[in-house]
PyMOL CGO cylinders between C-alpha atoms (Angstrom):
from pymol import cmd
from pymol.cgo import CYLINDER

trace = [
    CYLINDER, 18.03, -19.79, -1.13, 16.04, -22.87, -3.28, 0.3, 1, 1, 1, 1, 1, 1,
    CYLINDER, 16.04, -22.87, -3.28, 12.55, -23.61, -2.84, 0.3, 1, 1, 1, 1, 1, 1,
    CYLINDER, 12.55, -23.61, -2.84, 10.65, -26.19, -4.79, 0.3, 1, 1, 1, 1, 1, 1,
    CYLINDER, 10.65, -26.19, -4.79, 12.01, -28.49, -7.55, 0.3, 1, 1, 1, 1, 1, 1,
    CYLINDER, 12.01, -28.49, -7.55, 13.71, -26.03, -9.83, 0.3, 1, 1, 1, 1, 1, 1,
    CYLINDER, 13.71, -26.03, -9.83, 12.78, -22.58, -8.26, 0.3, 1, 1, 1, 1, 1, 1,
    CYLINDER, 12.78, -22.58, -8.26, 15.15, -19.90, -7.50, 0.3, 1, 1, 1, 1, 1, 1,
    CYLINDER, 15.15, -19.90, -7.50, 13.79, -17.22, -4.82, 0.3, 1, 1, 1, 1, 1, 1,
    CYLINDER, 13.79, -17.22, -4.82, 16.03, -14.19, -4.60, 0.3, 1, 1, 1, 1, 1, 1,
    CYLINDER, 16.03, -14.19, -4.60, 15.64, -10.41, -4.06, 0.3, 1, 1, 1, 1, 1, 1,
    CYLINDER, 15.64, -10.41, -4.06, 13.78, -8.07, -1.82, 0.3, 1, 1, 1, 1, 1, 1,
    CYLINDER, 13.78, -8.07, -1.82, 10.59, -8.39, -4.27, 0.3, 1, 1, 1, 1, 1, 1,
    CYLINDER, 10.59, -8.39, -4.27, 10.32, -11.97, -4.35, 0.3, 1, 1, 1, 1, 1, 1,
    CYLINDER, 10.32, -11.97, -4.35, 11.85, -12.60, -7.87, 0.3, 1, 1, 1, 1, 1, 1,
    CYLINDER, 11.85, -12.60, -7.87, 11.65, -16.39, -8.66, 0.3, 1, 1, 1, 1, 1, 1,
    CYLINDER, 11.65, -16.39, -8.66, 11.84, -18.39, -11.65, 0.3, 1, 1, 1, 1, 1, 1,
    CYLINDER, 11.84, -18.39, -11.65, 12.51, -22.05, -12.37, 0.3, 1, 1, 1, 1, 1, 1,
    CYLINDER, 12.51, -22.05, -12.37, 11.80, -24.79, -14.48, 0.3, 1, 1, 1, 1, 1, 1,
    CYLINDER, 11.80, -24.79, -14.48, 8.38, -23.94, -15.47, 0.3, 1, 1, 1, 1, 1, 1,
    CYLINDER, 8.38, -23.94, -15.47, 7.23, -21.08, -12.83, 0.3, 1, 1, 1, 1, 1, 1,
    CYLINDER, 7.23, -21.08, -12.83, 8.24, -17.79, -11.86, 0.3, 1, 1, 1, 1, 1, 1,
    CYLINDER, 8.24, -17.79, -11.86, 6.59, -14.82, -9.75, 0.3, 1, 1, 1, 1, 1, 1,
    CYLINDER, 6.59, -14.82, -9.75, 7.21, -11.41, -9.26, 0.3, 1, 1, 1, 1, 1, 1,
    CYLINDER, 7.21, -11.41, -9.26, 6.56, -8.25, -7.50, 0.3, 1, 1, 1, 1, 1, 1,
    CYLINDER, 6.56, -8.25, -7.50, 5.34, -6.88, -4.30, 0.3, 1, 1, 1, 1, 1, 1,
    CYLINDER, 5.34, -6.88, -4.30, 1.76, -8.19, -4.11, 0.3, 1, 1, 1, 1, 1, 1,
    CYLINDER, 1.76, -8.19, -4.11, 3.36, -12.21, -4.69, 0.3, 1, 1, 1, 1, 1, 1,
    CYLINDER, 3.36, -12.21, -4.69, 2.34, -12.80, -8.33, 0.3, 1, 1, 1, 1, 1, 1,
    CYLINDER, 2.34, -12.80, -8.33, 2.98, -16.30, -9.20, 0.3, 1, 1, 1, 1, 1, 1,
    CYLINDER, 2.98, -16.30, -9.20, 2.24, -18.85, -11.66, 0.3, 1, 1, 1, 1, 1, 1,
    CYLINDER, 2.24, -18.85, -11.66, 4.44, -22.29, -12.53, 0.3, 1, 1, 1, 1, 1, 1,
    CYLINDER, 4.44, -22.29, -12.53, 4.73, -25.68, -12.04, 0.3, 1, 1, 1, 1, 1, 1,
    CYLINDER, 4.73, -25.68, -12.04, 6.84, -26.63, -9.23, 0.3, 1, 1, 1, 1, 1, 1,
    CYLINDER, 6.84, -26.63, -9.23, 8.49, -23.11, -8.56, 0.3, 1, 1, 1, 1, 1, 1,
    CYLINDER, 8.49, -23.11, -8.56, 8.57, -21.29, -4.89, 0.3, 1, 1, 1, 1, 1, 1,
    CYLINDER, 8.57, -21.29, -4.89, 9.60, -17.96, -3.91, 0.3, 1, 1, 1, 1, 1, 1,
    CYLINDER, 9.60, -17.96, -3.91, 9.33, -15.56, -1.69, 0.3, 1, 1, 1, 1, 1, 1,
    CYLINDER, 9.33, -15.56, -1.69, 9.72, -11.87, -1.09, 0.3, 1, 1, 1, 1, 1, 1,
    CYLINDER, 9.72, -11.87, -1.09, 8.98, -8.64, 0.67, 0.3, 1, 1, 1, 1, 1, 1,
    CYLINDER, 8.98, -8.64, 0.67, 5.46, -8.68, 0.28, 0.3, 1, 1, 1, 1, 1, 1,
    CYLINDER, 5.46, -8.68, 0.28, 4.25, -11.79, -1.27, 0.3, 1, 1, 1, 1, 1, 1,
    CYLINDER, 4.25, -11.79, -1.27, 5.13, -15.41, -0.93, 0.3, 1, 1, 1, 1, 1, 1,
    CYLINDER, 5.13, -15.41, -0.93, 3.87, -17.86, -3.66, 0.3, 1, 1, 1, 1, 1, 1,
    CYLINDER, 3.87, -17.86, -3.66, 4.89, -21.55, -5.09, 0.3, 1, 1, 1, 1, 1, 1,
    CYLINDER, 4.89, -21.55, -5.09, 3.66, -24.39, -6.74, 0.3, 1, 1, 1, 1, 1, 1,
    CYLINDER, 3.66, -24.39, -6.74, 1.53, -26.03, -9.08, 0.3, 1, 1, 1, 1, 1, 1,
    CYLINDER, 1.53, -26.03, -9.08, -2.07, -25.41, -7.57, 0.3, 1, 1, 1, 1, 1, 1,
    CYLINDER, -2.07, -25.41, -7.57, -0.83, -23.07, -5.17, 0.3, 1, 1, 1, 1, 1, 1,
    CYLINDER, -0.83, -23.07, -5.17, -2.58, -19.56, -3.95, 0.3, 1, 1, 1, 1, 1, 1,
    CYLINDER, -2.58, -19.56, -3.95, -0.94, -16.33, -2.52, 0.3, 1, 1, 1, 1, 1, 1,
    CYLINDER, -0.94, -16.33, -2.52, -2.43, -13.33, -1.17, 0.3, 1, 1, 1, 1, 1, 1,
    CYLINDER, -2.43, -13.33, -1.17, -1.88, -10.38, 1.40, 0.3, 1, 1, 1, 1, 1, 1,
    CYLINDER, -1.88, -10.38, 1.40, 1.14, -8.18, 2.38, 0.3, 1, 1, 1, 1, 1, 1,
    CYLINDER, 1.14, -8.18, 2.38, 2.06, -10.82, 4.89, 0.3, 1, 1, 1, 1, 1, 1,
    CYLINDER, 2.06, -10.82, 4.89, 2.51, -13.30, 1.97, 0.3, 1, 1, 1, 1, 1, 1,
    CYLINDER, 2.51, -13.30, 1.97, 0.23, -15.95, 3.45, 0.3, 1, 1, 1, 1, 1, 1,
    CYLINDER, 0.23, -15.95, 3.45, -0.03, -18.99, 0.74, 0.3, 1, 1, 1, 1, 1, 1,
    CYLINDER, -0.03, -18.99, 0.74, -1.52, -22.45, 0.47, 0.3, 1, 1, 1, 1, 1, 1,
    CYLINDER, -1.52, -22.45, 0.47, -2.37, -24.82, -2.19, 0.3, 1, 1, 1, 1, 1, 1,
    CYLINDER, -2.37, -24.82, -2.19, -1.73, -28.57, -3.34, 0.3, 1, 1, 1, 1, 1, 1,
    CYLINDER, -1.73, -28.57, -3.34, 1.67, -29.25, -3.02, 0.3, 1, 1, 1, 1, 1, 1,
    CYLINDER, 1.67, -29.25, -3.02, 2.85, -27.59, -0.18, 0.3, 1, 1, 1, 1, 1, 1,
    CYLINDER, 2.85, -27.59, -0.18, 2.17, -24.00, 2.18, 0.3, 1, 1, 1, 1, 1, 1,
    CYLINDER, 2.17, -24.00, 2.18, 3.97, -21.17, 3.62, 0.3, 1, 1, 1, 1, 1, 1,
    CYLINDER, 3.97, -21.17, 3.62, 3.44, -18.91, 6.40, 0.3, 1, 1, 1, 1, 1, 1,
    CYLINDER, 3.44, -18.91, 6.40, 4.84, -15.87, 8.07, 0.3, 1, 1, 1, 1, 1, 1,
    CYLINDER, 4.84, -15.87, 8.07, 6.32, -12.43, 6.52, 0.3, 1, 1, 1, 1, 1, 1,
    CYLINDER, 6.32, -12.43, 6.52, 7.32, -14.17, 3.20, 0.3, 1, 1, 1, 1, 1, 1,
    CYLINDER, 7.32, -14.17, 3.20, 10.05, -15.60, 4.73, 0.3, 1, 1, 1, 1, 1, 1,
    CYLINDER, 10.05, -15.60, 4.73, 9.46, -19.44, 4.94, 0.3, 1, 1, 1, 1, 1, 1,
    CYLINDER, 9.46, -19.44, 4.94, 7.66, -21.38, 1.89, 0.3, 1, 1, 1, 1, 1, 1,
    CYLINDER, 7.66, -21.38, 1.89, 7.47, -25.24, 1.89, 0.3, 1, 1, 1, 1, 1, 1,
    CYLINDER, 7.47, -25.24, 1.89, 6.49, -27.21, -0.83, 0.3, 1, 1, 1, 1, 1, 1,
    CYLINDER, 6.49, -27.21, -0.83, 6.27, -30.48, -2.44, 0.3, 1, 1, 1, 1, 1, 1,
    CYLINDER, 6.27, -30.48, -2.44, 9.99, -31.34, -3.45, 0.3, 1, 1, 1, 1, 1, 1,
    CYLINDER, 9.99, -31.34, -3.45, 11.39, -28.83, -0.77, 0.3, 1, 1, 1, 1, 1, 1,
    CYLINDER, 11.39, -28.83, -0.77, 14.88, -27.83, -0.06, 0.3, 1, 1, 1, 1, 1, 1,
    CYLINDER, 14.88, -27.83, -0.06, 16.43, -25.72, 2.79, 0.3, 1, 1, 1, 1, 1, 1,
]
cmd.load_cgo(trace, "trace")
């Protein structure tokens, strides 16, 4: 699955890497420019996005995510 401009998300832990951003881990650690990802326990994305909680709720400047870390939407979203 691809989310954001150049972000790639995969795996159960929500590993994500792209142009200038990547995230990892169960808690949904995220940092980068336009990368979005989601995993088992955490969702994260984007430029000025925030991620928190076990359910993977995250929201920020470029987009938002919701649900059990299953859906992520960003500025340049792909589905």
